C-alpha positions as CSV (number, residue, x, y, z in Angstrom):
1,M,93.5,175.0,140.4
2,M,95.5,177.2,137.6
3,K,93.9,175.4,134.6
4,G,90.6,176.3,136.0
5,I,91.4,179.8,136.4
6,M,92.9,179.8,133.1
7,I,90.0,178.7,131.3
8,L,87.8,181.1,133.5
9,L,89.9,183.7,132.6
10,A,89.9,182.9,128.7
11,A,85.9,182.5,129.0
12,M,85.9,185.9,130.6
13,A,87.9,187.3,127.7
14,V,85.3,186.1,125.1
15,L,82.3,187.3,127.3
16,I,83.8,190.9,127.3
17,T,84.5,190.8,123.5
18,F,80.9,189.4,122.5
19,G,78.3,189.7,125.4
20,F,79.4,192.2,128.1
21,S,76.8,194.7,127.6
22,S,74.2,191.9,128.5
23,I,75.6,191.8,132.1
24,E,76.0,195.7,132.6
25,A,72.0,195.8,134.4
26,Q,72.7,192.3,136.2
27,D,73.8,192.4,140.2
28,T,75.9,189.2,139.3
29,V,77.7,188.1,136.3
30,K,75.8,184.7,135.7
31,I,78.1,181.8,133.8
32,G,76.6,178.8,132.3
33,Y,78.6,175.5,132.6
34,L,77.4,172.4,130.9
35,T,79.5,169.1,131.8
36,P,79.0,165.5,132.6
37,L,78.7,165.0,136.0
38,T,77.2,161.3,135.7
39,G,77.3,158.8,132.9
40,P,80.1,158.9,130.2
41,G,82.7,161.4,131.0
42,S,81.4,162.2,134.6
43,L,85.2,161.5,135.7
44,F,86.6,164.3,133.6
45,G,83.3,166.4,134.4
46,L,83.8,166.3,138.1
47,T,87.3,167.3,138.0
48,G,86.7,169.8,135.7
49,R,84.2,171.3,137.8
50,E,86.5,171.5,140.8
51,G,88.8,173.4,138.7
52,F,86.2,175.8,137.3
53,T,84.5,176.2,141.0
54,L,88.0,177.2,142.4
55,G,88.6,179.4,139.4
56,V,85.5,181.4,140.2
57,E,86.2,181.6,144.1
58,D,89.5,183.0,143.0
59,V,88.2,185.4,140.8
60,N,85.5,186.6,143.2
61,A,87.9,187.0,146.0
62,R,89.9,189.5,143.7
63,G,86.9,191.2,143.3
64,G,85.2,189.7,140.5
65,I,84.4,191.5,137.0
66,N,84.1,195.2,137.1
67,G,83.0,194.7,140.7
68,K,80.1,192.1,139.8
69,K,80.9,188.7,141.5
70,L,80.6,185.7,139.5
71,E,77.6,183.2,139.6
72,P,78.2,179.8,138.1
73,I,75.2,177.8,136.9
74,V,76.4,174.3,136.5
75,Y,74.3,171.5,134.8
76,D,75.0,167.8,134.1
77,S,75.0,167.3,130.2
78,Q,75.4,163.6,130.9
79,S,77.1,163.5,127.6
80,K,73.9,163.3,125.9
81,P,73.3,165.6,123.3
82,T,69.2,165.8,123.9
83,V,69.9,166.8,127.4
84,A,72.9,169.1,126.5
85,A,70.3,170.9,124.0
86,T,67.4,171.2,126.8
87,L,69.8,172.4,129.4
88,A,71.2,175.2,127.1
89,Q,67.7,176.6,126.3
90,R,67.1,176.4,130.1
91,L,70.4,178.5,130.5
92,M,69.3,181.1,127.8
93,L,65.6,181.2,128.6
94,E,65.3,180.8,132.2
95,D,68.8,181.6,133.6
96,K,69.4,184.1,131.2
97,V,73.2,183.7,131.2
98,P,75.3,186.0,128.7
99,L,78.0,183.1,128.2
100,I,77.9,179.1,128.5
101,V,81.0,177.2,129.2
102,V,80.9,173.6,127.5
103,A,83.4,171.4,129.3
104,S,82.5,168.1,127.3
105,G,82.7,166.1,124.7
106,S,82.2,167.0,120.9
107,V,78.5,165.6,120.9
108,D,77.5,168.2,123.6
109,V,78.9,171.1,121.4
110,L,77.4,170.1,118.1
111,A,73.9,169.7,119.7
112,I,73.6,173.5,121.4
113,M,75.8,175.7,118.6
114,E,73.0,176.1,116.5
115,V,70.6,177.3,118.7
116,T,73.4,179.5,120.7
117,E,74.4,180.9,117.5
118,R,70.9,182.0,116.6
119,A,70.6,183.6,119.9
120,K,73.8,185.3,119.9
121,I,75.1,183.5,122.9
122,P,78.9,183.2,123.2
123,V,79.7,179.3,123.9
124,F,83.4,178.6,125.0
125,V,84.5,175.4,124.3
126,C,87.0,173.6,126.4
127,G,88.4,170.3,125.2
128,S,86.0,169.5,122.5
129,S,87.7,168.7,119.3
130,S,85.5,168.1,116.3
131,P,86.5,170.0,113.5
132,V,82.9,170.8,112.4
133,I,82.7,173.0,115.7
134,T,84.8,175.7,114.2
135,E,84.6,174.8,110.5
136,K,81.0,176.3,110.4
137,G,82.4,179.8,111.0
138,F,80.2,180.6,113.7
139,K,80.9,184.2,115.4
140,W,79.6,183.1,118.8
141,V,81.4,179.8,119.0
142,W,85.1,179.8,120.2
143,R,87.6,176.9,121.5
144,R,90.8,177.0,123.3
145,S,91.9,173.4,122.0
146,F,93.4,171.9,118.7
147,N,90.6,170.4,116.8
148,D,91.1,166.5,115.8
149,K,92.6,167.6,112.2
150,V,95.7,169.2,113.9
151,C,96.4,166.3,116.2
152,A,95.7,163.2,113.4
153,E,98.2,165.2,111.4
154,I,100.6,165.4,114.0
155,I,100.0,161.9,114.9
156,G,100.4,160.8,111.4
157,K,103.6,162.4,110.8
158,Y,104.9,161.1,113.6
159,V,104.1,157.5,113.1
160,S,105.2,157.8,109.6
161,S,108.5,158.7,110.7
162,K,109.2,155.8,112.8
163,P,110.1,152.8,110.4
164,D,110.4,150.4,113.1
165,W,106.5,150.8,114.1
166,K,104.6,148.4,111.9
167,R,101.5,147.6,114.0
168,I,99.7,150.7,115.5
169,A,96.8,150.5,117.7
170,I,94.5,153.7,118.3
171,L,92.6,153.6,121.5
172,S,89.1,155.9,121.5
173,E,85.8,155.9,123.6
174,N,82.9,154.5,122.0
175,S,81.0,157.6,121.7
176,L,78.8,159.2,118.9
177,Y,81.9,160.8,117.8
178,F,85.0,159.3,118.4
179,P,84.9,156.3,115.8
180,T,85.6,159.0,113.4
181,Y,89.1,160.0,115.1
182,S,90.7,156.5,113.8
183,F,89.5,157.6,110.4
184,L,90.8,161.1,110.7
185,V,94.3,159.8,111.7
186,R,94.6,157.5,108.7
187,L,93.0,160.1,106.4
188,L,95.9,162.4,107.3
189,Y,98.2,159.6,107.6
190,F,101.3,161.4,105.6
191,R,103.7,158.9,103.8
192,P,102.2,155.7,104.7
193,Q,104.2,152.3,104.3
194,P,102.8,149.3,103.1
195,W,104.3,147.4,106.4
196,H,102.2,149.5,108.5
197,S,98.9,148.0,110.0
198,W,96.3,149.2,112.3
199,S,94.3,148.0,115.4
200,D,91.2,149.9,116.7
201,F,90.3,149.4,120.5
202,S,87.4,151.3,122.2
203,F,86.2,151.7,125.8
204,D,82.5,152.4,126.9
205,D,83.5,155.6,129.4
206,V,85.6,158.3,128.3
207,G,86.1,159.0,132.3
208,Q,87.6,155.2,133.2
209,S,91.3,154.8,132.5
210,P,91.3,152.2,129.5
211,S,94.8,150.6,130.8
212,A,93.5,147.9,133.3
213,H,91.2,146.4,130.4
214,L,92.5,147.3,127.2
215,L,96.1,147.3,127.3
216,P,96.6,143.3,127.9
217,G,94.7,143.0,124.5
218,V,96.5,145.6,122.9
219,M,100.1,143.9,123.9
220,L,98.8,140.6,122.6
221,H,98.3,142.0,119.2
222,G,102.1,142.5,119.3
223,V,101.8,146.5,118.5
224,D,104.6,148.4,118.7
């Protein structure tokens, strides 16, 4: 619950900074929330929605924002870029939300950010880690997490400091974006040694635990 509240409070800070004037005439403060509730990533999406809902309830119990209650409008992005883009248009044109929170993979954010930027609708990004999201310099996109270049650099430095680790495995979900994560780790792999070798493993659903069906195969490769 605390994580959901912190995400919501951070999103409210973005709204107040960029779009508060747009809610002054509304009876409630509408917040668009895009997340995968079905399909790949639905496990994360469903639990994230629970935290977000609890955060909304907590803020409303405390009097809302400037006396206005929060009204969440939640849509299922299905982790599909075309669906996310359609739903973003609906949130802006039909629901007229002043803020969109995206709690999904990078593919959803990348699918909507050009349109939301032109419409000057703030987008608060939770967890999506593609470097492109913030490298374009968009004013109306704000992210709370590290991007993959930062994470890959940290991983690369850490692994290169372990001389006894000779075979390394990278696990990532099989999506439009995440195959590049292995490339990022290798690209930013500082001080590589000739005895290091890599093995890539992927799983189809970002919401599933890869341990049950992947780790036995990973261990057969003799990774360190």
